[in-house]
NULO-767895 format. One record per atom (N, C-alpha, C): residue in one letter; chain; atom name; x, y, z. Coordinates in nm, 4 decimals, decimal comma, padded with zeros to 6 digits. Example, Ala and Ser with C-alpha at 12.3 -4.5 7.8 and 13.67 -1.06 7.14 Angstrom:
REM residues 2
{"A"; "A"; "N"; {01,3190; -00,5690; 00,7800}}
{"A"; "A"; "CA"; {01,2300; -00,4500; 00,7800}}
{"A"; "A"; "C"; {01,3200; -00,3300; 00,7800}}
{"S"; "A"; "N"; {01,2850; -00,2250; 00,7080}}
{"S"; "A"; "CA"; {01,3670; -00,1060; 00,7140}}
{"S"; "A"; "C"; {01,2900; 00,0030; 00,7870}}
***
This chain:
REM residues 114
{"M"; "A"; "N"; {00,0851; -00,1174; 00,0000}}
{"M"; "A"; "CA"; {00,0000; 00,0000; 00,0000}}
{"M"; "A"; "C"; {00,0891; 00,1230; 00,0000}}
{"P"; "A"; "N"; {00,0666; 00,2163; -00,0903}}
{"P"; "A"; "CA"; {00,1515; 00,3362; -00,0942}}
{"P"; "A"; "C"; {00,1339; 00,4209; 00,0289}}
{"A"; "A"; "N"; {00,2406; 00,4966; 00,0617}}
{"A"; "A"; "CA"; {00,2389; 00,5808; 00,1815}}
{"A"; "A"; "C"; {00,1363; 00,6919; 00,1706}}
{"S"; "A"; "N"; {00,1071; 00,7377; 00,0494}}
{"S"; "A"; "CA"; {00,0124; 00,8470; 00,0330}}
{"S"; "A"; "C"; {-00,1311; 00,8041; 00,0587}}
{"A"; "A"; "N"; {-00,1561; 00,6725; 00,0655}}
{"A"; "A"; "CA"; {-00,2920; 00,6258; 00,0906}}
{"A"; "A"; "C"; {-00,3353; 00,6570; 00,2331}}
{"N"; "A"; "N"; {-00,2420; 00,6745; 00,3253}}
{"N"; "A"; "CA"; {-00,2744; 00,7019; 00,4646}}
{"N"; "A"; "C"; {-00,2972; 00,8500; 00,4914}}
{"V"; "A"; "N"; {-00,2683; 00,9376; 00,3957}}
{"V"; "A"; "CA"; {-00,2829; 01,0809; 00,4139}}
{"V"; "A"; "C"; {-00,4299; 01,1171; 00,4017}}
{"V"; "A"; "N"; {-00,4793; 01,1924; 00,4998}}
{"V"; "A"; "CA"; {-00,6191; 01,2346; 00,5003}}
{"V"; "A"; "C"; {-00,6207; 01,3868; 00,4945}}
{"T"; "A"; "N"; {-00,6945; 01,4409; 00,3997}}
{"T"; "A"; "CA"; {-00,7045; 01,5857; 00,3901}}
{"T"; "A"; "C"; {-00,7956; 01,6365; 00,5007}}
{"S"; "A"; "N"; {-00,7945; 01,7677; 00,5204}}
{"S"; "A"; "CA"; {-00,8756; 01,8249; 00,6276}}
{"S"; "A"; "C"; {-01,0244; 01,8078; 00,5989}}
{"K"; "A"; "N"; {-01,0650; 01,8115; 00,4718}}
{"K"; "A"; "CA"; {-01,2064; 01,7911; 00,4384}}
{"K"; "A"; "C"; {-01,2496; 01,6496; 00,4710}}
{"E"; "A"; "N"; {-01,1644; 01,5509; 00,4379}}
{"E"; "A"; "CA"; {-01,1972; 01,4120; 00,4702}}
{"E"; "A"; "C"; {-01,2009; 01,3910; 00,6214}}
{"A"; "A"; "N"; {-01,1085; 01,4552; 00,6933}}
{"A"; "A"; "CA"; {-01,1077; 01,4433; 00,8388}}
{"A"; "A"; "C"; {-01,2349; 01,5015; 00,8976}}
{"D"; "A"; "N"; {-01,2828; 01,6111; 00,8394}}
{"D"; "A"; "CA"; {-01,4070; 01,6709; 00,8882}}
{"D"; "A"; "C"; {-01,5247; 01,5759; 00,8678}}
{"T"; "A"; "N"; {-01,5326; 01,5132; 00,7514}}
{"T"; "A"; "CA"; {-01,6460; 01,4248; 00,7247}}
{"T"; "A"; "C"; {-01,6352; 01,2951; 00,8019}}
{"L"; "A"; "N"; {-01,5141; 01,2429; 00,8211}}
{"L"; "A"; "CA"; {-01,4973; 01,1162; 00,8915}}
{"L"; "A"; "C"; {-01,5236; 01,1280; 01,0405}}
{"T"; "A"; "N"; {-01,4906; 01,2407; 01,0978}}
{"T"; "A"; "CA"; {-01,4952; 01,2505; 01,2436}}
{"T"; "A"; "C"; {-01,5954; 01,3544; 01,2938}}
{"A"; "A"; "N"; {-01,6835; 01,4001; 01,2099}}
{"A"; "A"; "CA"; {-01,7782; 01,5037; 01,2513}}
{"A"; "A"; "C"; {-01,8706; 01,4546; 01,3619}}
{"D"; "A"; "N"; {-01,9044; 01,3274; 01,3604}}
{"D"; "A"; "CA"; {-01,9937; 01,2741; 01,4622}}
{"D"; "A"; "C"; {-01,9239; 01,2554; 01,5959}}
{"R"; "A"; "N"; {-01,7930; 01,2341; 01,5953}}
{"R"; "A"; "CA"; {-01,7220; 01,1991; 01,7177}}
{"R"; "A"; "C"; {-01,6481; 01,3158; 01,7819}}
{"Q"; "A"; "N"; {-01,6273; 01,4266; 01,7118}}
{"Q"; "A"; "CA"; {-01,5445; 01,5337; 01,7645}}
{"Q"; "A"; "C"; {-01,6266; 01,6585; 01,7925}}
{"S"; "A"; "N"; {-01,5749; 01,7370; 01,8830}}
{"S"; "A"; "CA"; {-01,6411; 01,8609; 01,9190}}
{"S"; "A"; "C"; {-01,6119; 01,9684; 01,8147}}
{"P"; "A"; "N"; {-01,6924; 02,0722; 01,8078}}
{"P"; "A"; "CA"; {-01,6683; 02,1805; 01,7119}}
{"P"; "A"; "C"; {-01,5349; 02,2519; 01,7361}}
{"E"; "A"; "N"; {-01,4916; 02,2586; 01,8623}}
{"E"; "A"; "CA"; {-01,3645; 02,3237; 01,8908}}
{"E"; "A"; "C"; {-01,2484; 02,2471; 01,8282}}
{"L"; "A"; "N"; {-01,2571; 02,1137; 01,8353}}
{"L"; "A"; "CA"; {-01,1518; 02,0309; 01,7780}}
{"L"; "A"; "C"; {-01,1506; 02,0421; 01,6266}}
{"L"; "A"; "N"; {-01,2657; 02,0477; 01,5658}}
{"L"; "A"; "CA"; {-01,2732; 02,0642; 01,4205}}
{"L"; "A"; "C"; {-01,2156; 02,1988; 01,3781}}
{"Q"; "A"; "N"; {-01,2425; 02,3029; 01,4544}}
{"Q"; "A"; "CA"; {-01,1856; 02,4334; 01,4227}}
{"Q"; "A"; "C"; {-01,0334; 02,4318; 01,4372}}
{"A"; "A"; "N"; {-00,9848; 02,3598; 01,5377}}
{"A"; "A"; "CA"; {-00,8410; 02,3492; 01,5571}}
{"A"; "A"; "C"; {-00,7760; 02,2765; 01,4399}}
{"I"; "A"; "N"; {-00,8420; 02,1713; 01,3893}}
{"I"; "A"; "CA"; {-00,7887; 02,0976; 01,2739}}
{"I"; "A"; "C"; {-00,7867; 02,1867; 01,1511}}
{"K"; "A"; "N"; {-00,8931; 02,2634; 01,1290}}
{"K"; "A"; "CA"; {-00,8985; 02,3536; 01,0139}}
{"K"; "A"; "C"; {-00,7897; 02,4609; 01,0256}}
{"K"; "A"; "N"; {-00,7696; 02,5131; 01,1474}}
{"K"; "A"; "CA"; {-00,6679; 02,6154; 01,1687}}
{"K"; "A"; "C"; {-00,5288; 02,5593; 01,1422}}
{"M"; "A"; "N"; {-00,5032; 02,4356; 01,1886}}
{"M"; "A"; "CA"; {-00,3733; 02,3727; 01,1655}}
{"M"; "A"; "C"; {-00,3488; 02,3508; 01,0171}}
{"S"; "A"; "N"; {-00,4498; 02,3072; 00,9440}}
{"S"; "A"; "CA"; {-00,4306; 02,2849; 00,8014}}
{"S"; "A"; "C"; {-00,4079; 02,4170; 00,7287}}
{"A"; "A"; "N"; {-00,4732; 02,5241; 00,7726}}
{"A"; "A"; "CA"; {-00,4511; 02,6552; 00,7117}}
{"A"; "A"; "C"; {-00,3084; 02,7036; 00,7413}}
{"E"; "A"; "N"; {-00,2602; 02,6790; 00,8631}}
{"E"; "A"; "CA"; {-00,1239; 02,7173; 00,8984}}
{"E"; "A"; "C"; {-00,0228; 02,6366; 00,8182}}
{"Q"; "A"; "N"; {-00,0490; 02,5071; 00,7993}}
{"Q"; "A"; "CA"; {00,0410; 02,4243; 00,7202}}
{"Q"; "A"; "C"; {00,0439; 02,4714; 00,5752}}
{"E"; "A"; "N"; {-00,0698; 02,5112; 00,5224}}
{"E"; "A"; "CA"; {-00,0754; 02,5626; 00,3858}}
{"E"; "A"; "C"; {00,0044; 02,6930; 00,3747}}
{"A"; "A"; "N"; {-00,0054; 02,7795; 00,4752}}
{"A"; "A"; "CA"; {00,0717; 02,9043; 00,4743}}
{"A"; "A"; "C"; {00,2208; 02,8755; 00,4804}}
{"I"; "A"; "N"; {00,2594; 02,7785; 00,5608}}
{"I"; "A"; "CA"; {00,4008; 02,7400; 00,5703}}
{"I"; "A"; "C"; {00,4485; 02,6854; 00,4360}}
{"R"; "A"; "N"; {00,3677; 02,6011; 00,3717}}
{"R"; "A"; "CA"; {00,4051; 02,5440; 00,2426}}
{"R"; "A"; "C"; {00,4244; 02,6539; 00,1388}}
{"E"; "A"; "N"; {00,3332; 02,7517; 00,1364}}
{"E"; "A"; "CA"; {00,3449; 02,8622; 00,0411}}
{"E"; "A"; "C"; {00,4714; 02,9447; 00,0673}}
{"T"; "A"; "N"; {00,5030; 02,9670; 00,1939}}
{"T"; "A"; "CA"; {00,6233; 03,0422; 00,2292}}
{"T"; "A"; "C"; {00,7485; 02,9685; 00,1841}}
{"V"; "A"; "N"; {00,7523; 02,8375; 00,2053}}
{"V"; "A"; "CA"; {00,8681; 02,7582; 00,1641}}
{"V"; "A"; "C"; {00,8820; 02,7596; 00,0126}}
{"E"; "A"; "N"; {00,7709; 02,7485; -00,0592}}
{"E"; "A"; "CA"; {00,7765; 02,7533; -00,2053}}
{"E"; "A"; "C"; {00,8274; 02,8893; -00,2532}}
{"M"; "A"; "N"; {00,7855; 02,9970; -00,1876}}
{"M"; "A"; "CA"; {00,8325; 03,1300; -00,2246}}
{"M"; "A"; "C"; {00,9837; 03,1423; -00,1999}}
{"Q"; "A"; "N"; {01,0314; 03,0908; -00,0857}}
{"Q"; "A"; "CA"; {01,1741; 03,0945; -00,0555}}
{"Q"; "A"; "C"; {01,2531; 03,0112; -00,1555}}
{"N"; "A"; "N"; {01,1986; 02,8961; -00,1965}}
{"N"; "A"; "CA"; {01,2663; 02,8145; -00,2962}}
{"N"; "A"; "C"; {01,2775; 02,8885; -00,4286}}
{"G"; "A"; "N"; {01,1731; 02,9627; -00,4656}}
{"G"; "A"; "CA"; {01,1785; 03,0423; -00,5877}}
{"G"; "A"; "C"; {01,2856; 03,1496; -00,5802}}
{"I"; "A"; "N"; {01,2963; 03,2134; -00,4655}}
{"I"; "A"; "CA"; {01,3992; 03,3165; -00,4472}}
{"I"; "A"; "C"; {01,5378; 03,2538; -00,4565}}
{"L"; "A"; "N"; {01,5563; 03,1366; -00,3953}}
{"L"; "A"; "CA"; {01,6855; 03,0686; -00,4022}}
{"L"; "A"; "C"; {01,7203; 03,0298; -00,5458}}
{"R"; "A"; "N"; {01,6210; 02,9829; -00,6211}}
{"R"; "A"; "CA"; {01,6466; 02,9497; -00,7612}}
{"R"; "A"; "C"; {01,6897; 03,0726; -00,8394}}
{"Q"; "A"; "N"; {01,6284; 03,1879; -00,8123}}
{"Q"; "A"; "CA"; {01,6677; 03,3113; -00,8792}}
{"Q"; "A"; "C"; {01,8111; 03,3497; -00,8426}}
{"L"; "A"; "N"; {01,8455; 03,3359; -00,7137}}
{"L"; "A"; "CA"; {01,9813; 03,3697; -00,6701}}
{"L"; "A"; "C"; {02,0844; 03,2781; -00,7341}}
{"I"; "A"; "N"; {02,0509; 03,1499; -00,7469}}
{"I"; "A"; "CA"; {02,1433; 03,0564; -00,8108}}
{"I"; "A"; "C"; {02,1602; 03,0935; -00,9577}}
{"G"; "A"; "N"; {02,0517; 03,1358; -01,0218}}
{"G"; "A"; "CA"; {02,0605; 03,1802; -01,1605}}
{"G"; "A"; "C"; {02,1468; 03,3041; -01,1738}}
{"L"; "A"; "N"; {02,1352; 03,3972; -01,0798}}
{"L"; "A"; "CA"; {02,2187; 03,5171; -01,0825}}
{"L"; "A"; "C"; {02,3649; 03,4832; -01,0571}}
{"Q"; "A"; "N"; {02,3884; 03,3845; -00,9719}}
{"Q"; "A"; "CA"; {02,5258; 03,3461; -00,9413}}
{"Q"; "A"; "C"; {02,5939; 03,2880; -01,0648}}
{"S"; "A"; "N"; {02,5199; 03,2130; -01,1451}}
{"S"; "A"; "CA"; {02,5815; 03,1553; -01,2635}}
{"S"; "A"; "C"; {02,6135; 03,2627; -01,3671}}
{"M"; "A"; "N"; {02,5478; 03,3796; -01,3593}}
{"M"; "A"; "CA"; {02,5741; 03,4880; -01,4524}}
{"M"; "A"; "C"; {02,6866; 03,5793; -01,4022}}
{"A"; "A"; "N"; {02,7380; 03,5563; -01,2834}}
{"A"; "A"; "CA"; {02,8405; 03,6431; -01,2258}}
{"A"; "A"; "C"; {02,9723; 03,6270; -01,3011}}
{"H"; "A"; "N"; {03,0476; 03,7350; -01,3070}}
{"H"; "A"; "CA"; {03,1773; 03,7347; -01,3738}}
{"H"; "A"; "C"; {03,2870; 03,7442; -01,2691}}
{"P"; "A"; "N"; {03,3966; 03,6701; -01,2882}}
{"P"; "A"; "CA"; {03,5064; 03,6794; -01,1909}}
{"P"; "A"; "C"; {03,5731; 03,8174; -01,1974}}
{"V"; "A"; "N"; {03,6208; 03,8622; -01,0823}}
{"V"; "A"; "CA"; {03,6849; 03,9929; -01,0723}}
{"V"; "A"; "C"; {03,8287; 03,9719; -01,0249}}
{"I"; "A"; "N"; {03,9212; 04,0409; -01,0885}}
{"I"; "A"; "CA"; {04,0620; 04,0357; -01,0493}}
{"I"; "A"; "C"; {04,1036; 04,1761; -01,0073}}
{"V"; "A"; "N"; {04,1472; 04,1903; -00,8817}}
{"V"; "A"; "CA"; {04,1923; 04,3199; -00,8316}}
{"V"; "A"; "C"; {04,3381; 04,3371; -00,8718}}
{"Q"; "A"; "N"; {04,3676; 04,4424; -00,9456}}
{"Q"; "A"; "CA"; {04,5031; 04,4640; -00,9940}}
{"Q"; "A"; "C"; {04,5763; 04,5709; -00,9133}}
{"D"; "A"; "N"; {04,5026; 04,6603; -00,8474}}
{"D"; "A"; "CA"; {04,5678; 04,7667; -00,7734}}
{"D"; "A"; "C"; {04,4790; 04,8054; -00,6558}}
{"F"; "A"; "N"; {04,5448; 04,8442; -00,5465}}
{"F"; "A"; "CA"; {04,4734; 04,8840; -00,4265}}
{"F"; "A"; "C"; {04,5457; 05,0038; -00,3671}}
{"R"; "A"; "N"; {04,4814; 05,1186; -00,3671}}
{"R"; "A"; "CA"; {04,5449; 05,2408; -00,3155}}
{"R"; "A"; "C"; {04,4772; 05,2814; -00,1843}}
{"M"; "A"; "N"; {04,5633; 05,3048; -00,0837}}
{"M"; "A"; "CA"; {04,5129; 05,3460; 00,0474}}
{"M"; "A"; "C"; {04,6180; 05,4348; 00,1105}}
{"D"; "A"; "N"; {04,5791; 05,5501; 00,1586}}
{"D"; "A"; "CA"; {04,6778; 05,6380; 00,2199}}
{"D"; "A"; "C"; {04,7198; 05,5839; 00,3571}}
{"F"; "A"; "N"; {04,8314; 05,6326; 00,4070}}
{"F"; "A"; "CA"; {04,8922; 05,5768; 00,5274}}
{"F"; "A"; "C"; {04,8009; 05,5887; 00,6495}}
{"G"; "A"; "N"; {04,7365; 05,7043; 00,6675}}
{"G"; "A"; "CA"; {04,6492; 05,7240; 00,7834}}
{"G"; "A"; "C"; {04,5319; 05,6267; 00,7845}}
{"S"; "A"; "N"; {04,4714; 05,6072; 00,6694}}
{"S"; "A"; "CA"; {04,3600; 05,5120; 00,6605}}
{"S"; "A"; "C"; {04,4072; 05,3703; 00,6896}}
{"M"; "A"; "N"; {04,5279; 05,3366; 00,6433}}
{"M"; "A"; "CA"; {04,5803; 05,2026; 00,6672}}
{"M"; "A"; "C"; {04,6083; 05,1809; 00,8159}}
{"V"; "A"; "N"; {04,6586; 05,2828; 00,8859}}
{"V"; "A"; "CA"; {04,6839; 05,2708; 01,0296}}
{"V"; "A"; "C"; {04,5534; 05,2502; 01,1048}}
{"V"; "A"; "N"; {04,4510; 05,3275; 01,0701}}
{"V"; "A"; "CA"; {04,3205; 05,3120; 01,1349}}
{"V"; "A"; "C"; {04,2647; 05,1724; 01,1079}}
{"F"; "A"; "N"; {04,2778; 05,1254; 00,9845}}
{"F"; "A"; "CA"; {04,2304; 04,9915; 00,9488}}
{"F"; "A"; "C"; {04,3025; 04,8845; 01,0302}}
{"M"; "A"; "N"; {04,4337; 04,8961; 01,0447}}
{"M"; "A"; "CA"; {04,5102; 04,7968; 01,1196}}
{"M"; "A"; "C"; {04,4761; 04,8001; 01,2683}}
{"I"; "A"; "N"; {04,4488; 04,9174; 01,3237}}
{"I"; "A"; "CA"; {04,4075; 04,9266; 01,4642}}
{"I"; "A"; "C"; {04,2723; 04,8580; 01,4838}}
{"K"; "A"; "N"; {04,1794; 04,8813; 01,3922}}
{"K"; "A"; "CA"; {04,0494; 04,8132; 01,4005}}
{"K"; "A"; "C"; {04,0667; 04,6620; 01,3888}}
{"W"; "A"; "N"; {04,1578; 04,6185; 01,3037}}
{"W"; "A"; "CA"; {04,1852; 04,4774; 01,2833}}
{"W"; "A"; "C"; {04,2370; 04,4139; 01,4123}}
{"V"; "A"; "N"; {04,3290; 04,4824; 01,4808}}
{"V"; "A"; "CA"; {04,3845; 04,4324; 01,6064}}
{"V"; "A"; "C"; {04,2762; 04,4255; 01,7139}}
{"I"; "A"; "N"; {04,1930; 04,5281; 01,7220}}
{"I"; "A"; "CA"; {04,0854; 04,5289; 01,8225}}
{"I"; "A"; "C"; {03,9857; 04,4162; 01,7953}}
{"A"; "A"; "N"; {03,9576; 04,3901; 01,6677}}
{"A"; "A"; "CA"; {03,8644; 04,2831; 01,6330}}
{"A"; "A"; "C"; {03,9233; 04,1449; 01,6630}}
{"A"; "A"; "N"; {04,0547; 04,1322; 01,6665}}
{"A"; "A"; "CA"; {04,1181; 04,0027; 01,6912}}
{"A"; "A"; "C"; {04,1232; 03,9668; 01,8393}}
{"I"; "A"; "N"; {04,1039; 04,0638; 01,9275}}
{"I"; "A"; "CA"; {04,1143; 04,0379; 02,0718}}
{"I"; "A"; "C"; {04,0159; 03,9308; 02,1202}}
{"P"; "A"; "N"; {03,8866; 03,9350; 02,0843}}
{"P"; "A"; "CA"; {03,7966; 03,8276; 02,1301}}
{"P"; "A"; "C"; {03,8378; 03,6896; 02,0786}}
{"A"; "A"; "N"; {03,8925; 03,6824; 01,9582}}
{"A"; "A"; "CA"; {03,9376; 03,5532; 01,9056}}
{"A"; "A"; "C"; {04,0528; 03,4989; 01,9892}}
{"F"; "A"; "N"; {04,1459; 03,5853; 02,0272}}
{"F"; "A"; "CA"; {04,2570; 03,5408; 02,1112}}
{"F"; "A"; "C"; {04,2090; 03,4970; 02,2494}}
{"I"; "A"; "N"; {04,1096; 03,5649; 02,3030}}
{"I"; "A"; "CA"; {04,0554; 03,5260; 02,4342}}
{"I"; "A"; "C"; {03,9925; 03,3871; 02,4254}}
{"I"; "A"; "N"; {03,9149; 03,3641; 02,3201}}
{"I"; "A"; "CA"; {03,8520; 03,2330; 02,3024}}
{"I"; "A"; "C"; {03,9578; 03,1251; 02,2840}}
{"L"; "A"; "N"; {04,0592; 03,1517; 02,2019}}
{"L"; "A"; "CA"; {04,1669; 03,0544; 02,1838}}
{"L"; "A"; "C"; {04,2399; 03,0268; 02,3142}}
{"F"; "A"; "N"; {04,2631; 03,1295; 02,3962}}
{"F"; "A"; "CA"; {04,3295; 03,1107; 02,5243}}
{"F"; "A"; "C"; {04,2471; 03,0204; 02,6156}}
{"I"; "A"; "N"; {04,1169; 03,0431; 02,6198}}
{"I"; "A"; "CA"; {04,0299; 02,9603; 02,7051}}
{"I"; "A"; "C"; {04,0312; 02,8157; 02,6585}}
{"V"; "A"; "N"; {04,0186; 02,7941; 02,5284}}
{"V"; "A"; "CA"; {04,0178; 02,6570; 02,4746}}
{"V"; "A"; "C"; {04,1511; 02,5884; 02,5015}}
{"M"; "A"; "N"; {04,2604; 02,6589; 02,4777}}
{"M"; "A"; "CA"; {04,3916; 02,5984; 02,5009}}
{"M"; "A"; "C"; {04,4149; 02,5714; 02,6491}}
{"S"; "A"; "N"; {04,3645; 02,6567; 02,7382}}
{"S"; "A"; "CA"; {04,3775; 02,6338; 02,8830}}
{"S"; "A"; "C"; {04,3023; 02,5083; 02,9243}}
{"I"; "A"; "N"; {04,1824; 02,4921; 02,8707}}
{"I"; "A"; "CA"; {04,1040; 02,3719; 02,9030}}
{"I"; "A"; "C"; {04,1748; 02,2471; 02,8534}}
{"L"; "A"; "N"; {04,2240; 02,2506; 02,7294}}
{"L"; "A"; "CA"; {04,2947; 02,1342; 02,6752}}
{"L"; "A"; "C"; {04,4228; 02,1059; 02,7537}}
{"A"; "A"; "N"; {04,4957; 02,2099; 02,7909}}
{"A"; "A"; "CA"; {04,6186; 02,1905; 02,8680}}
{"A"; "A"; "C"; {04,5888; 02,1298; 03,0042}}
{"S"; "A"; "N"; {04,4822; 02,1739; 03,0696}}
{"S"; "A"; "CA"; {04,4492; 02,1178; 03,2003}}
{"S"; "A"; "C"; {04,4063; 01,9718; 03,1879}}
{"I"; "A"; "N"; {04,3340; 01,9390; 03,0821}}
{"I"; "A"; "CA"; {04,2925; 01,7990; 03,0626}}
{"I"; "A"; "C"; {04,4148; 01,7108; 03,0390}}
{"F"; "A"; "N"; {04,5013; 01,7521; 02,9463}}
{"F"; "A"; "CA"; {04,6169; 01,6695; 02,9149}}
{"F"; "A"; "C"; {04,7180; 01,6645; 03,0284}}
{"S"; "A"; "N"; {04,7359; 01,7736; 03,1023}}
{"S"; "A"; "CA"; {04,8278; 01,7687; 03,2160}}
{"S"; "A"; "C"; {04,7715; 01,6789; 03,3256}}
{"G"; "A"; "N"; {04,6414; 01,6786; 03,3444}}
{"G"; "A"; "CA"; {04,5804; 01,5882; 03,4419}}
{"G"; "A"; "C"; {04,5971; 01,4431; 03,4018}}
{"L"; "A"; "N"; {04,5816; 01,4150; 03,2714}}
{"L"; "A"; "CA"; {04,6021; 01,2782; 03,2243}}
{"L"; "A"; "C"; {04,7478; 01,2357; 03,2400}}
{"L"; "A"; "N"; {04,8394; 01,3267; 03,2070}}
{"L"; "A"; "CA"; {04,9816; 01,2963; 03,2199}}
{"L"; "A"; "C"; {05,0195; 01,2757; 03,3664}}
{"F"; "A"; "N"; {04,9695; 01,3611; 03,4537}}
{"F"; "A"; "CA"; {04,9990; 01,3489; 03,5965}}
{"F"; "A"; "C"; {04,9449; 01,2180; 03,6538}}
{"S"; "A"; "N"; {04,8235; 01,1808; 03,6133}}
{"S"; "A"; "CA"; {04,7654; 01,0560; 03,6638}}
{"S"; "A"; "C"; {04,8402; 00,9345; 03,6090}}
{"A"; "A"; "N"; {04,8930; 00,9435; 03,4857}}
{"A"; "A"; "CA"; {04,9698; 00,8337; 03,4285}}
{"A"; "A"; "C"; {05,1049; 00,8193; 03,4982}}
{"V"; "A"; "N"; {05,1674; 00,9308; 03,5365}}
{"V"; "A"; "CA"; {05,2975; 00,9274; 03,6030}}
{"V"; "A"; "C"; {05,2816; 00,8764; 03,7459}}
{"M"; "A"; "N"; {05,1752; 00,9086; 03,8130}}
{"M"; "A"; "CA"; {05,1560; 00,8708; 03,9527}}
{"M"; "A"; "C"; {05,1196; 00,7231; 03,9697}}
{"R"; "A"; "N"; {05,0887; 00,6532; 03,8659}}
{"R"; "A"; "CA"; {05,0525; 00,5107; 03,8798}}
{"R"; "A"; "C"; {05,1683; 00,4248; 03,8999}}
***
């Protein structure tokens, strides 16, 4: 039996269970199916946008930078910003390396003490 045979649409669910379910439950089922339809439409729209972007990417031309002019003052400011931006990365690396060093030194110490 195909997997799609078990799928019941909201209209079929309404007719199959109208005698057994309360009106609140039927409204909840209708609301859920409407929300699922809205989600499906949104995903289809996003897929269309992605297809357009992929099409634009295939039309892109490679660029080769042959010259870059920057005055000394601008370069100093740029390098200072670069150094300031690198500080959080160094802090994270220090923390990770400290944790690894403590783990390995503990393993080495426990191996030597045996």
